[in-house]
N, C-alpha and C positions, 0 to 999 in steps of 0.2 A: 183703473180704479172705478168700480161701478157703484151707483147710488140706488139701485133697485134690485128686485129679484132676491135670490137666496143670500146674496152677500150684504143686503141691507136688513139686518136682523132686528126684530122687535121682541120676540119671545121664542123660547124653545119649542112650545107647542105649534106655533106658526111654522117654524123651521122644519119640524118633524113632519107636519101635515103637507106642506106645500113643496118642500125641497127634498124630502126623502133622503136626508143626510148628504147626498152628493150635489154640490153646486151645479147649476145648469150649464156652466161653461165646460164642465168635465164630460168626458165621453159617456153616453148613456149606458153603455154596456157595463160600466162599473156598478150601476145600481143592482144589476142582476147578481152581483157577488155578495150583496149584503146578507149577513147571516142572522137568522132569528135567535133570540135568546134560547139556549139549549134546555131541553126538558130534563136531561140528566145532570143535575147540579146539586151542590151541597145546600141543604135547607139552612135558614138562618138560625133556627132553634134545633140544636142537635140533641138526639136522645142518648148518645153514648157519653159517658163522663170523660173519656179520654180522646176518642177519635170519632169522626163522623162515620156513620154506618156505610155510606157510599164509598168512602175512602178505603175502609176495610174490605168491602166487596171487590173493589178494583185492585187493591194492592196486597191483600192478605192480612192475616191477624196481626202481624207486626209491620205496619207500613213504614216504620222508621228504621228498619234494618239497613245498615250501611251508611246512615246519615250522621255526619259529625255534628257535635253539639257546639254552639257558639255561646252557651251559658245563659240563654234566655228562656227561662222556664215557662213563660206564658206564650211562647211561640210553638208552632207545630214542630215536633221532634226536637225541641229545645234549640232550634236553628232560626235565627232572626230573618233569614232570607225567605223562609217559607210562610211568613205571616202569622197571624194569631192562631192559637191552637184550636179555638172554636170561635166562630163568628156568630154573635147573638144579636137578635133584633133589638133596635132601640125603640123607645116608646113612640117616637115620632113616626107616623106611617110613611113618611117620605123615604125613610131608610129602606123599608121592604121593597118599595118600588124600584129604587136604584139598584138593589142587589138581587132582584128577581132573575133567576137563571145563572147567577154567578157561581162558578166552580173555581176556587182559589188557584188550583194547579192545573186547571184544564183537564186534559185526559192523562196527565203525567202522574206517576207515583213520586213521592218526595225525593228519592235519590236521583231518579231520572230527570226530574225538574232541575235539581242542582247541577247535574252533569251538563245539562243543556244551557242553562242560563247563568250559572255561577261556576264555571269550570275552574277558575283560580281558587275558589273558596273564599275570596276576599272582596269581590265586588261583582255586580251584575254585568252581563254583556247586553248592552242596549242595541237596538237596531240602528242602521245607518240613516243619514239624512234626517236627523231629529225625529225619527219615528213616523215620518210621513209615508203614506202609501206611494209606491213608485209605479210609473208607467212602464211599458215594455222596453223602453230605452234606459230605464233606471233613473228617470228624472222625477223628482217629487211632484205629486199632483196637488198643487197649492194655488191659491189665488188670494187677492186682497179683499178683506171684508170691512165694511163700515159698521161699527157698533154704536148704537144711538143711546142717548141719555136715558137712564132707567133700566136698560138691559142688564140682566144678571148673569154672572159667570161663576164658576167654581173650580176647585181642584182638591185632590187628596194628597197629602204629603207635607212638605215644609211650606212655610208661608211665602217664601220668596223664590220659588222656582220660575221657570220661563213658560210653563205650559198652563193653559186654561181650557175650559170646555163650557158649552152652554149649560147653565144650571140644570141639575137633575138628569144629566146624561147617564144612562146605565153604566155601572162600574165596568162590566165586561167589555163594553165598547171602547174603553179608554186604553186598553193594552198596557196597564201599569202593573208593577210587581205587587205581590201580596203584602210585602213588608210596608207598603204605604199605609196599611191599616194598623200597624203596630202602635203601641202606646208610647207617646213621647211627652216629656215634661212641658208643661205650659202650653199645650196644644188643645184645640177643640176636640170633641169626641170624634174618633176615627180620623183625626188630622184633617178635618173637612173645613174648608174655607170658602166663603162666598164674598164676591165683590159686586158692586153696582156701578154701572158707568155713570159718571157725573159730568163728563164732557165728551161729546162725540169724537171718535178717533178711528183710524184705520189700523188693521193688524193682519198679518199673514196667517192663513189657516187652510185646512183641508182635511180629507179623510185620514184616519189613523191606520197604520199597518198592523196586521195581526202579530202578536208577540206575547211572551210570557204565558203561552197556552190559552190566550184569550182571542176572541174573534175580531176585535177591533172594529174598524169602519165607522166609529163615531167621528164627530167633528172635533178637531183640536185647533186652538190658536197658539201661536208661539211668538214670544218676544225675546230675542236673543239677549237683551240687556237685563232680563229678569223683571219681576213685578215691582222691584224697588223704584224703577224708572217710571212706572205707571201709577202706582198708588199715591194718592194725594192730589195728583193733577188730573188724571183721566179716570181713575177708579177710586171708590171709597169702600173700605172694608165693612161688611155687614157682620156684626158680632154674633158668634154662635156660643152655645153653652159649653162650658169647659168639661174636659174629661174627668169623671169622678173615679179614677182608678187608683188603687193603692200601689201597685208595682208599675213603675215607669221605666221604659227602656232608655239607654243611651241612644243618641241619634245614630242612625245607620250611616257609616262613613263609606261612601262608594268612591 
């Protein structure tokens, strides 16, 4: 358990500047694998009323061909596993920074994405070892971090999952499914939650494996017991504006 260097975090900007995502205890060759945010990505403000032009260019005039509907009309191809039909920029400029370079399905077309990551049609296939990057022996590349009072963390999805990231980590670096951006009842905009550390504590973390068509390699923290065990004692929730959507999804049951 270390009290200095990359595992003693004070801010995301310090971590990004001095630690370059990979903690110094990890093999330096991993840093060479870090992928920049791609230039070929879906813009946040789409000009097409139904599909983003880059999706049509990649997948044809009917990118939803062969895709089963789950009855969610505000999702791409009416399938909740594909995420929102169109991702629009929020007024807060913070959003555009986090989604810069994000392509919801990566290089996949909708049907190919579902075949790869939702083969049962009922739930996502998630990576092994809690989504951690694995070394050549298949061992998760993780270490223990000390998070200090005042440090801020965030997540997209349900409030009480087990995964956190340094606040403002680019969305594509998180390797999470596009449905995490779906509209849910009583959730903040884009299901985005922020916590502030109220008491210094230690947590396991490390680089994220590529998955869901995303490059990954951001930093994730994982607490097996979920955030219920941390909120109130070590973390305090920072309130975010509520989603002002008319149509709200049922929660995705994985």
